[in-house]
N, CA, C and O atoms as a GROMACS GRO file, in nm:
protein
  504
    1MET      N    1  -0.101   7.743  -5.575
    1MET     CA    2  -0.215   7.739  -5.657
    1MET      C    3  -0.292   7.612  -5.626
    1MET      O    4  -0.238   7.503  -5.640
    2THR      N    5  -0.415   7.624  -5.586
    2THR     CA    6  -0.495   7.510  -5.548
    2THR      C    7  -0.590   7.476  -5.660
    2THR      O    8  -0.654   7.562  -5.720
    3LEU      N    9  -0.597   7.350  -5.685
    3LEU     CA   10  -0.687   7.306  -5.790
    3LEU      C   11  -0.827   7.281  -5.735
    3LEU      O   12  -0.926   7.286  -5.808
    4GLN      N   13  -0.834   7.256  -5.610
    4GLN     CA   14  -0.965   7.228  -5.551
    4GLN      C   15  -1.022   7.357  -5.495
    4GLN      O   16  -0.949   7.440  -5.440
    5GLN      N   17  -1.146   7.373  -5.510
    5GLN     CA   18  -1.213   7.491  -5.457
    5GLN      C   19  -1.296   7.448  -5.339
    5GLN      O   20  -1.357   7.340  -5.342
    6PRO      N   21  -1.302   7.528  -5.235
    6PRO     CA   22  -1.382   7.491  -5.120
    6PRO      C   23  -1.529   7.482  -5.159
    6PRO      O   24  -1.579   7.558  -5.242
    7LEU      N   25  -1.595   7.386  -5.095
    7LEU     CA   26  -1.738   7.367  -5.122
    7LEU      C   27  -1.816   7.475  -5.054
    7LEU      O   28  -1.770   7.538  -4.959
    8SER      N   29  -1.930   7.494  -5.100
    8SER     CA   30  -2.014   7.596  -5.037
    8SER      C   31  -2.062   7.546  -4.903
    8SER      O   32  -2.056   7.426  -4.878
    9GLY      N   33  -2.109   7.632  -4.815
    9GLY     CA   34  -2.151   7.598  -4.679
    9GLY      C   35  -2.266   7.501  -4.674
    9GLY      O   36  -2.266   7.412  -4.589
   10SER      N   37  -2.365   7.513  -4.761
   10SER     CA   38  -2.480   7.424  -4.756
   10SER      C   39  -2.442   7.283  -4.798
   10SER      O   40  -2.492   7.186  -4.742
   11CYS      N   41  -2.354   7.272  -4.893
   11CYS     CA   42  -2.307   7.140  -4.935
   11CYS      C   43  -2.225   7.078  -4.823
   11CYS      O   44  -2.233   6.957  -4.800
   12ASN      N   45  -2.148   7.159  -4.755
   12ASN     CA   46  -2.064   7.113  -4.646
   12ASN      C   47  -2.150   7.062  -4.531
   12ASN      O   48  -2.117   6.959  -4.473
   13ASN      N   49  -2.258   7.131  -4.497
   13ASN     CA   50  -2.348   7.090  -4.388
   13ASN      C   51  -2.419   6.960  -4.422
   13ASN      O   52  -2.429   6.871  -4.337
   14SER      N   53  -2.468   6.947  -4.542
   14SER     CA   54  -2.539   6.824  -4.579
   14SER      C   55  -2.442   6.706  -4.584
   14SER      O   56  -2.479   6.594  -4.551
   15SER      N   57  -2.318   6.733  -4.623
   15SER     CA   58  -2.217   6.628  -4.624
   15SER      C   59  -2.186   6.583  -4.482
   15SER      O   60  -2.172   6.463  -4.458
   16GLU      N   61  -2.175   6.677  -4.389
   16GLU     CA   62  -2.152   6.644  -4.248
   16GLU      C   63  -2.269   6.566  -4.191
   16GLU      O   64  -2.249   6.469  -4.119
   17THR      N   65  -2.389   6.608  -4.222
   17THR     CA   66  -2.509   6.539  -4.174
   17THR      C   67  -2.512   6.396  -4.228
   17THR      O   68  -2.546   6.303  -4.156
   18ALA      N   69  -2.478   6.380  -4.354
   18ALA     CA   70  -2.476   6.246  -4.414
   18ALA      C   71  -2.369   6.160  -4.348
   18ALA      O   72  -2.391   6.042  -4.322
   19LYS      N   73  -2.253   6.221  -4.321
   19LYS     CA   74  -2.146   6.147  -4.253
   19LYS      C   75  -2.190   6.106  -4.114
   19LYS      O   76  -2.167   5.992  -4.072
   20ASP      N   77  -2.255   6.198  -4.040
   20ASP     CA   78  -2.304   6.167  -3.906
   20ASP      C   79  -2.407   6.054  -3.910
   20ASP      O   80  -2.404   5.963  -3.827
   21ALA      N   81  -2.497   6.062  -4.007
   21ALA     CA   82  -2.600   5.958  -4.020
   21ALA      C   83  -2.534   5.824  -4.054
   21ALA      O   84  -2.574   5.720  -4.001
   22THR      N   85  -2.434   5.827  -4.141
   22THR     CA   86  -2.365   5.705  -4.179
   22THR      C   87  -2.290   5.648  -4.059
   22THR      O   88  -2.290   5.526  -4.037
   23VAL      N   89  -2.225   5.734  -3.983
   23VAL     CA   90  -2.153   5.689  -3.864
   23VAL      C   91  -2.250   5.628  -3.764
   23VAL      O   92  -2.222   5.523  -3.706
   24GLU      N   93  -2.364   5.693  -3.743
   24GLU     CA   94  -2.466   5.640  -3.651
   24GLU      C   95  -2.518   5.506  -3.700
   24GLU      O   96  -2.537   5.413  -3.622
   25ASN      N   97  -2.542   5.496  -3.830
   25ASN     CA   98  -2.590   5.369  -3.887
   25ASN      C   99  -2.485   5.260  -3.870
   25ASN      O  100  -2.518   5.145  -3.838
   26LEU      N  101  -2.359   5.296  -3.891
   26LEU     CA  102  -2.251   5.198  -3.873
   26LEU      C  103  -2.239   5.154  -3.727
   26LEU      O  104  -2.218   5.036  -3.699
   27LYS      N  105  -2.253   5.251  -3.635
   27LYS     CA  106  -2.248   5.217  -3.492
   27LYS      C  107  -2.363   5.124  -3.456
   27LYS      O  108  -2.344   5.026  -3.383
   28ALA      N  109  -2.483   5.154  -3.505
   28ALA     CA  110  -2.599   5.069  -3.478
   28ALA      C  111  -2.577   4.930  -3.536
   28ALA      O  112  -2.610   4.829  -3.472
   29ALA      N  113  -2.522   4.924  -3.658
   29ALA     CA  114  -2.495   4.795  -3.720
   29ALA      C  115  -2.390   4.718  -3.641
   29ALA      O  116  -2.401   4.597  -3.625
   30LEU      N  117  -2.288   4.789  -3.591
   30LEU     CA  118  -2.185   4.725  -3.510
   30LEU      C  119  -2.243   4.667  -3.382
   30LEU      O  120  -2.211   4.555  -3.343
   31VAL      N  121  -2.330   4.745  -3.316
   31VAL     CA  122  -2.395   4.696  -3.194
   31VAL      C  123  -2.479   4.573  -3.225
   31VAL      O  124  -2.478   4.476  -3.149
   32GLU      N  125  -2.551   4.577  -3.337
   32GLU     CA  126  -2.634   4.463  -3.375
   32GLU      C  127  -2.548   4.340  -3.406
   32GLU      O  128  -2.583   4.229  -3.367
   33ILE      N  129  -2.436   4.361  -3.474
   33ILE     CA  130  -2.346   4.250  -3.506
   33ILE      C  131  -2.285   4.192  -3.379
   33ILE      O  132  -2.274   4.070  -3.364
   34GLN      N  133  -2.246   4.280  -3.285
   34GLN     CA  134  -2.190   4.232  -3.158
   34GLN      C  135  -2.295   4.153  -3.080
   34GLN      O  136  -2.265   4.050  -3.020
   35LEU      N  137  -2.419   4.203  -3.083
   35LEU     CA  138  -2.528   4.133  -3.014
   35LEU      C  139  -2.552   3.996  -3.076
   35LEU      O  140  -2.567   3.897  -3.005
   36CYS      N  141  -2.554   3.991  -3.209
   36CYS     CA  142  -2.574   3.863  -3.277
   36CYS      C  143  -2.458   3.767  -3.249
   36CYS      O  144  -2.478   3.647  -3.229
   37SER      N  145  -2.338   3.821  -3.248
   37SER     CA  146  -2.221   3.738  -3.220
   37SER      C  147  -2.229   3.680  -3.079
   37SER      O  148  -2.202   3.562  -3.057
   38ARG      N  149  -2.266   3.764  -2.984
   38ARG     CA  150  -2.280   3.719  -2.845
   38ARG      C  151  -2.391   3.614  -2.835
   38ARG      O  152  -2.375   3.513  -2.766
   39LEU      N  153  -2.502   3.638  -2.903
   39LEU     CA  154  -2.613   3.543  -2.902
   39LEU      C  155  -2.569   3.409  -2.962
   39LEU      O  156  -2.603   3.303  -2.909
   40GLU      N  157  -2.494   3.415  -3.072
   40GLU     CA  158  -2.445   3.292  -3.134
   40GLU      C  159  -2.353   3.215  -3.040
   40GLU      O  160  -2.362   3.093  -3.029
   41SER      N  161  -2.263   3.288  -2.973
   41SER     CA  162  -2.171   3.219  -2.880
   41SER      C  163  -2.248   3.158  -2.764
   41SER      O  164  -2.215   3.048  -2.718
   42LEU      N  165  -2.351   3.228  -2.716
   42LEU     CA  166  -2.433   3.172  -2.607
   42LEU      C  167  -2.510   3.049  -2.654
   42LEU      O  168  -2.522   2.951  -2.580
   43LEU      N  169  -2.562   3.054  -2.776
   43LEU     CA  170  -2.634   2.938  -2.829
   43LEU      C  171  -2.541   2.819  -2.847
   43LEU      O  172  -2.580   2.705  -2.819
   44LEU      N  173  -2.419   2.843  -2.894
   44LEU     CA  174  -2.322   2.734  -2.907
   44LEU      C  175  -2.287   2.676  -2.772
   44LEU      O  176  -2.273   2.554  -2.757
   45LYS      N  177  -2.273   2.763  -2.673
   45LYS     CA  178  -2.243   2.715  -2.537
   45LYS      C  179  -2.359   2.632  -2.484
   45LYS      O  180  -2.338   2.527  -2.423
   46LYS      N  181  -2.481   2.680  -2.507
   46LYS     CA  182  -2.599   2.606  -2.462
   46LYS      C  183  -2.605   2.470  -2.530
   46LYS      O  184  -2.635   2.369  -2.467
   47LYS      N  185  -2.576   2.469  -2.660
   47LYS     CA  186  -2.580   2.344  -2.734
   47LYS      C  187  -2.476   2.246  -2.680
   47LYS      O  188  -2.504   2.127  -2.668
   48SER      N  189  -2.357   2.297  -2.648
   48SER     CA  190  -2.254   2.208  -2.595
   48SER      C  191  -2.291   2.157  -2.457
   48SER      O  192  -2.254   2.045  -2.420
   49LEU      N  193  -2.364   2.238  -2.380
   49LEU     CA  194  -2.406   2.193  -2.247
   49LEU      C  195  -2.524   2.098  -2.254
   49LEU      O  196  -2.537   2.009  -2.170
   50ASN      N  197  -2.609   2.115  -2.354
   50ASN     CA  198  -2.730   2.034  -2.366
   50ASN      C  199  -2.712   1.913  -2.455
   50ASN      O  200  -2.811   1.851  -2.495
   51ASN      N  201  -2.589   1.878  -2.488
   51ASN     CA  202  -2.568   1.760  -2.571
   51ASN      C  203  -2.591   1.635  -2.488
   51ASN      O  204  -2.505   1.548  -2.481
   52GLY      N  205  -2.706   1.627  -2.426
   52GLY     CA  206  -2.740   1.511  -2.344
   52GLY      C  207  -2.793   1.399  -2.431
   52GLY      O  208  -2.775   1.398  -2.553
   53ASP      N  209  -2.858   1.307  -2.367
   53ASP     CA  210  -2.910   1.190  -2.437
   53ASP      C  211  -3.036   1.226  -2.514
   53ASP      O  212  -3.109   1.319  -2.480
   54SER      N  213  -3.058   1.149  -2.617
   54SER     CA  214  -3.184   1.162  -2.690
   54SER      C  215  -3.294   1.104  -2.601
   54SER      O  216  -3.265   1.028  -2.509
   55PRO      N  217  -3.419   1.139  -2.628
   55PRO     CA  218  -3.528   1.085  -2.544
   55PRO      C  219  -3.530   0.932  -2.542
   55PRO      O  220  -3.560   0.872  -2.438
   56GLU      N  221  -3.500   0.869  -2.656
   56GLU     CA  222  -3.501   0.722  -2.660
   56GLU      C  223  -3.389   0.665  -2.572
   56GLU      O  224  -3.410   0.570  -2.496
   57LEU      N  225  -3.271   0.725  -2.584
   57LEU     CA  226  -3.157   0.678  -2.504
   57LEU      C  227  -3.183   0.703  -2.356
   57LEU      O  228  -3.149   0.620  -2.271
   58HIS      N  229  -3.244   0.817  -2.326
   58HIS     CA  230  -3.277   0.848  -2.186
   58HIS      C  231  -3.376   0.746  -2.131
   58HIS      O  232  -3.360   0.698  -2.019
   59THR      N  233  -3.479   0.713  -2.210
   59THR     CA  234  -3.578   0.614  -2.167
   59THR      C  235  -3.512   0.478  -2.145
   59THR      O  236  -3.543   0.408  -2.049
   60GLU      N  237  -3.420   0.442  -2.235
   60GLU     CA  238  -3.349   0.315  -2.221
   60GLU      C  239  -3.266   0.312  -2.093
   60GLU      O  240  -3.265   0.212  -2.021
   61LYS      N  241  -3.198   0.421  -2.065
   61LYS     CA  242  -3.118   0.428  -1.943
   61LYS      C  243  -3.207   0.421  -1.819
   61LYS      O  244  -3.172   0.356  -1.721
   62VAL      N  245  -3.322   0.488  -1.823
   62VAL     CA  246  -3.415   0.484  -1.709
   62VAL      C  247  -3.463   0.342  -1.686
   62VAL      O  248  -3.471   0.297  -1.572
   63GLU      N  249  -3.495   0.270  -1.794
   63GLU     CA  250  -3.540   0.131  -1.781
   63GLU      C  251  -3.429   0.043  -1.722
   63GLU      O  252  -3.456  -0.041  -1.636
   64LYS      N  253  -3.306   0.064  -1.767
   64LYS     CA  254  -3.194  -0.013  -1.711
   64LYS      C  255  -3.178   0.015  -1.563
   64LYS      O  256  -3.154  -0.076  -1.483
   65LEU      N  257  -3.192   0.141  -1.526
   65LEU     CA  258  -3.181   0.176  -1.384
   65LEU      C  259  -3.294   0.114  -1.302
   65LEU      O  260  -3.272   0.072  -1.189
   66LYS      N  261  -3.414   0.108  -1.360
   66LYS     CA  262  -3.526   0.044  -1.289
   66LYS      C  263  -3.496  -0.104  -1.266
   66LYS      O  264  -3.519  -0.156  -1.157
   67VAL      N  265  -3.444  -0.172  -1.370
   67VAL     CA  266  -3.411  -0.314  -1.358
   67VAL      C  267  -3.303  -0.334  -1.252
   67VAL      O  268  -3.313  -0.424  -1.168
   68LEU      N  269  -3.200  -0.250  -1.256
   68LEU     CA  270  -3.093  -0.260  -1.156
   68LEU      C  271  -3.146  -0.234  -1.015
   68LEU      O  272  -3.104  -0.299  -0.920
   69SER      N  273  -3.237  -0.139  -1.004
   69SER     CA  274  -3.294  -0.107  -0.873
   69SER      C  275  -3.374  -0.225  -0.819
   69SER      O  276  -3.363  -0.259  -0.701
   70GLU      N  277  -3.455  -0.288  -0.905
   70GLU     CA  278  -3.531  -0.405  -0.863
   70GLU      C  279  -3.438  -0.520  -0.824
   70GLU      O  280  -3.461  -0.588  -0.724
   71SER      N  281  -3.335  -0.540  -0.902
   71SER     CA  282  -3.238  -0.645  -0.872
   71SER      C  283  -3.170  -0.620  -0.738
   71SER      O  284  -3.152  -0.712  -0.659
   72LEU      N  285  -3.133  -0.497  -0.715
   72LEU     CA  286  -3.070  -0.462  -0.588
   72LEU      C  287  -3.167  -0.484  -0.471
   72LEU      O  288  -3.127  -0.533  -0.366
   73ALA      N  289  -3.293  -0.447  -0.491
   73ALA     CA  290  -3.393  -0.467  -0.385
   73ALA      C  291  -3.409  -0.617  -0.356
   73ALA      O  292  -3.417  -0.657  -0.240
   74ASN      N  293  -3.413  -0.700  -0.462
   74ASN     CA  294  -3.425  -0.844  -0.442
   74ASN      C  295  -3.303  -0.901  -0.370
   74ASN      O  296  -3.316  -0.981  -0.278
   75SER      N  297  -3.186  -0.858  -0.413
   75SER     CA  298  -3.063  -0.906  -0.348
   75SER      C  299  -3.059  -0.865  -0.202
   75SER      O  300  -3.016  -0.942  -0.116
   76THR      N  301  -3.103  -0.744  -0.174
   76THR     CA  302  -3.104  -0.696  -0.036
   76THR      C  303  -3.200  -0.778   0.049
   76THR      O  304  -3.166  -0.816   0.161
   77SER      N  305  -3.319  -0.805  -0.004
   77SER     CA  306  -3.415  -0.884   0.075
   77SER      C  307  -3.363  -1.027   0.096
   77SER      O  308  -3.383  -1.084   0.203
   78GLN      N  309  -3.298  -1.085  -0.005
   78GLN     CA  310  -3.242  -1.219   0.012
   78GLN      C  311  -3.130  -1.219   0.115
   78GLN      O  312  -3.120  -1.311   0.196
   79ALA      N  313  -3.047  -1.117   0.112
   79ALA     CA  314  -2.938  -1.108   0.210
   79ALA      C  315  -2.995  -1.092   0.351
   79ALA      O  316  -2.945  -1.153   0.446
   80GLU      N  317  -3.099  -1.009   0.365
   80GLU     CA  318  -3.162  -0.992   0.497
   80GLU      C  319  -3.220  -1.124   0.545
   80GLU      O  320  -3.210  -1.158   0.663
   81LYS      N  321  -3.283  -1.201   0.453
   81LYS     CA  322  -3.341  -1.330   0.491
   81LYS      C  323  -3.231  -1.426   0.537
   81LYS      O  324  -3.246  -1.495   0.637
   82ARG      N  325  -3.119  -1.429   0.463
   82ARG     CA  326  -3.007  -1.517   0.503
   82ARG      C  327  -2.952  -1.476   0.639
   82ARG      O  328  -2.919  -1.561   0.722
   83ILE      N  329  -2.942  -1.346   0.663
   83ILE     CA  330  -2.892  -1.298   0.792
   83ILE      C  331  -2.986  -1.341   0.904
   83ILE      O  332  -2.940  -1.386   1.009
   84LEU      N  333  -3.116  -1.326   0.882
   84LEU     CA  334  -3.213  -1.368   0.985
   84LEU      C  335  -3.207  -1.518   1.009
   84LEU      O  336  -3.211  -1.564   1.123
   85ASP      N  337  -3.197  -1.597   0.899
   85ASP     CA  338  -3.186  -1.743   0.914
   85ASP      C  339  -3.060  -1.780   0.992
   85ASP      O  340  -3.064  -1.865   1.081
   86HIS      N  341  -2.949  -1.717   0.959
   86HIS     CA  342  -2.823  -1.744   1.028
   86HIS      C  343  -2.834  -1.708   1.176
   86HIS      O  344  -2.788  -1.782   1.263
   87ARG      N  345  -2.896  -1.594   1.203
   87ARG     CA  346  -2.913  -1.551   1.343
   87ARG      C  347  -3.000  -1.652   1.419
   87ARG      O  348  -2.971  -1.685   1.534
   88PHE      N  349  -3.107  -1.701   1.354
   88PHE     CA  350  -3.195  -1.799   1.417
   88PHE      C  351  -3.119  -1.929   1.444
   88PHE      O  352  -3.135  -1.989   1.550
   89GLN      N  353  -3.038  -1.973   1.348
   89GLN     CA  354  -2.960  -2.096   1.366
   89GLN      C  355  -2.859  -2.081   1.480
   89GLN      O  356  -2.840  -2.174   1.559
   90LYS      N  357  -2.795  -1.965   1.488
   90LYS     CA  358  -2.700  -1.942   1.598
   90LYS      C  359  -2.773  -1.946   1.732
   90LYS      O  360  -2.723  -2.002   1.830
   91GLU      N  361  -2.890  -1.886   1.736
   91GLU     CA  362  -2.968  -1.884   1.861
   91GLU      C  363  -3.008  -2.026   1.900
   91GLU      O  364  -2.999  -2.063   2.017
   92GLU      N  365  -3.054  -2.105   1.802
   92GLU     CA  366  -3.090  -2.244   1.831
   92GLU      C  367  -2.969  -2.324   1.879
   92GLU      O  368  -2.980  -2.402   1.974
   93ALA      N  369  -2.855  -2.305   1.816
   93ALA     CA  370  -2.733  -2.376   1.857
   93ALA      C  371  -2.694  -2.337   1.999
   93ALA      O  372  -2.653  -2.422   2.078
   94LEU      N  373  -2.705  -2.210   2.030
   94LEU     CA  374  -2.671  -2.164   2.165
   94LEU      C  375  -2.768  -2.223   2.268
   94LEU      O  376  -2.726  -2.267   2.374
   95ASN      N  377  -2.897  -2.224   2.235
   95ASN     CA  378  -2.995  -2.283   2.327
   95ASN      C  379  -2.968  -2.433   2.346
   95ASN      O  380  -2.981  -2.484   2.457
   96PHE      N  381  -2.931  -2.502   2.237
   96PHE     CA  382  -2.899  -2.644   2.247
   96PHE      C  383  -2.779  -2.666   2.340
   96PHE      O  384  -2.780  -2.755   2.424
   97ARG      N  385  -2.675  -2.583   2.323
   97ARG     CA  386  -2.556  -2.597   2.408
   97ARG      C  387  -2.589  -2.571   2.554
   97ARG      O  388  -2.540  -2.641   2.642
   98VAL      N  389  -2.672  -2.470   2.579
   98VAL     CA  390  -2.710  -2.440   2.718
   98VAL      C  391  -2.788  -2.558   2.776
   98VAL      O  392  -2.765  -2.598   2.890
   99ALA      N  393  -2.881  -2.614   2.696
   99ALA     CA  394  -2.960  -2.727   2.744
   99ALA      C  395  -2.869  -2.847   2.772
   99ALA      O  396  -2.885  -2.914   2.874
  100LYS      N  397  -2.775  -2.875   2.682
  100LYS     CA  398  -2.683  -2.987   2.705
  100LYS      C  399  -2.594  -2.962   2.826
  100LYS      O  400  -2.568  -3.054   2.904
  101ALA      N  401  -2.547  -2.839   2.843
  101ALA     CA  402  -2.464  -2.807   2.960
  101ALA      C  403  -2.544  -2.826   3.088
  101ALA      O  404  -2.491  -2.878   3.186
  102ASN      N  405  -2.669  -2.785   3.088
  102ASN     CA  406  -2.755  -2.804   3.206
  102ASN      C  407  -2.778  -2.953   3.233
  102ASN      O  408  -2.776  -2.997   3.348
  103GLU      N  409  -2.798  -3.028   3.126
  103GLU     CA  410  -2.819  -3.172   3.141
  103GLU      C  411  -2.694  -3.239   3.196
  103GLU      O  412  -2.702  -3.323   3.286
  104VAL      N  413  -2.578  -3.203   3.143
  104VAL     CA  414  -2.452  -3.260   3.192
  104VAL      C  415  -2.432  -3.223   3.338
  104VAL      O  416  -2.391  -3.307   3.419
  105SER      N  417  -2.460  -3.100   3.372
  105SER     CA  418  -2.446  -3.056   3.511
  105SER      C  419  -2.538  -3.136   3.602
  105SER      O  420  -2.497  -3.178   3.710
  106ARG      N  421  -2.661  -3.157   3.561
  106ARG     CA  422  -2.756  -3.235   3.640
  106ARG      C  423  -2.708  -3.380   3.654
  106ARG      O  424  -2.715  -3.438   3.762
  107LEU      N  425  -2.659  -3.437   3.542
  107LEU     CA  426  -2.609  -3.575   3.547
  107LEU      C  427  -2.485  -3.586   3.636
  107LEU      O  428  -2.467  -3.686   3.705
  108GLU      N  429  -2.399  -3.482   3.634
  108GLU     CA  430  -2.281  -3.484   3.722
  108GLU      C  431  -2.324  -3.482   3.868
  108GLU      O  432  -2.266  -3.552   3.951
  109LYS      N  433  -2.426  -3.403   3.899
  109LYS     CA  434  -2.475  -3.398   4.038
  109LYS      C  435  -2.531  -3.534   4.079
  109LYS      O  436  -2.506  -3.582   4.189
  110ILE      N  437  -2.606  -3.594   3.987
  110ILE     CA  438  -2.661  -3.728   4.018
  110ILE      C  439  -2.547  -3.827   4.034
  110ILE      O  440  -2.549  -3.909   4.126
  111GLY      N  441  -2.447  -3.821   3.945
  111GLY     CA  442  -2.332  -3.911   3.953
  111GLY      C  443  -2.256  -3.892   4.083
  111GLY      O  444  -2.215  -3.989   4.146
  112LYS      N  445  -2.236  -3.765   4.125
  112LYS     CA  446  -2.165  -3.738   4.251
  112LYS      C  447  -2.244  -3.792   4.369
  112LYS      O  448  -2.187  -3.849   4.463
  113ALA      N  449  -2.375  -3.774   4.365
  113ALA     CA  450  -2.459  -3.824   4.475
  113ALA      C  451  -2.453  -3.977   4.479
  113ALA      O  452  -2.444  -4.036   4.587
  114PHE      N  453  -2.458  -4.041   4.363
  114PHE     CA  454  -2.451  -4.186   4.358
  114PHE      C  455  -2.315  -4.234   4.407
  114PHE      O  456  -2.307  -4.333   4.480
  115LEU      N  457  -2.208  -4.165   4.366
  115LEU     CA  458  -2.073  -4.201   4.410
  115LEU      C  459  -2.060  -4.186   4.562
  115LEU      O  460  -1.998  -4.268   4.629
  116LYS      N  461  -2.120  -4.081   4.613
  116LYS     CA  462  -2.117  -4.059   4.758
  116LYS      C  463  -2.188  -4.175   4.830
  116LYS      O  464  -2.140  -4.226   4.931
  117GLN      N  465  -2.301  -4.215   4.777
  117GLN     CA  466  -2.375  -4.327   4.838
  117GLN      C  467  -2.293  -4.456   4.830
  117GLN      O  468  -2.292  -4.535   4.924
  118LEU      N  469  -2.224  -4.477   4.717
  118LEU     CA  470  -2.140  -4.596   4.703
  118LEU      C  471  -2.027  -4.596   4.805
  118LEU      O  472  -1.996  -4.700   4.863
  119LYS      N  473  -1.964  -4.479   4.827
  119LYS     CA  474  -1.856  -4.469   4.924
  119LYS      C  475  -1.909  -4.500   5.064
  119LYS      O  476  -1.845  -4.570   5.142
  120VAL      N  477  -2.026  -4.447   5.095
  120VAL     CA  478  -2.085  -4.476   5.226
  120VAL      C  479  -2.114  -4.625   5.238
  120VAL      O  480  -2.088  -4.685   5.342
  121PHE      N  481  -2.168  -4.685   5.134
  121PHE     CA  482  -2.198  -4.827   5.136
  121PHE      C  483  -2.071  -4.910   5.150
  121PHE      O  484  -2.069  -5.009   5.224
  122LEU      N  485  -1.963  -4.870   5.080
  122LEU     CA  486  -1.835  -4.942   5.090
  122LEU      C  487  -1.778  -4.931   5.231
  122LEU      O  488  -1.721  -5.028   5.281
  123ARG      N  489  -1.791  -4.817   5.294
  123ARG     CA  490  -1.740  -4.801   5.431
  123ARG      C  491  -1.816  -4.894   5.527
  123ARG      O  492  -1.760  -4.950   5.621
  124LYS      N  493  -1.945  -4.906   5.499
  124LYS     CA  494  -2.022  -4.994   5.588
  124LYS      C  495  -1.978  -5.139   5.570
  124LYS      O  496  -1.973  -5.215   5.667
  125ILE      N  497  -1.947  -5.176   5.449
  125ILE     CA  498  -1.908  -5.314   5.421
  125ILE      C  499  -1.769  -5.340   5.478
  125ILE      O  500  -1.746  -5.449   5.531
  126THR      N  501  -1.680  -5.251   5.471
  126THR     CA  502  -1.543  -5.276   5.516
  126THR      C  503  -1.523  -5.240   5.657
  126THR      O  504  -1.413  -5.255   5.710
   0.00000   0.00000   0.00000
């Protein structure tokens, strides 16, 4: 003995249509929720990637880098100047040594010639 009686066909069709519409609405809502969830996760990821410096901090860092760059350029030019000065001093020292060596060589030749003349003079005397 059944206490429930079957519903009529028209009620059954409208109930099915309502269920289908509800299922479709739920599916659409689920897709929208998934889309929003994905969008939120992407925005959080973007935020974590873009956690860079504030404009003021960025400007401050740029200014520091400019100062360091100028300092490096000055140090480089000073080092180049010292290198050129050192090279010039070495060249002058080398030229001085060559000149002194030439002078000593010339004086040795003169000394040898004078010694030779003295030996000849001594032979004549003895």
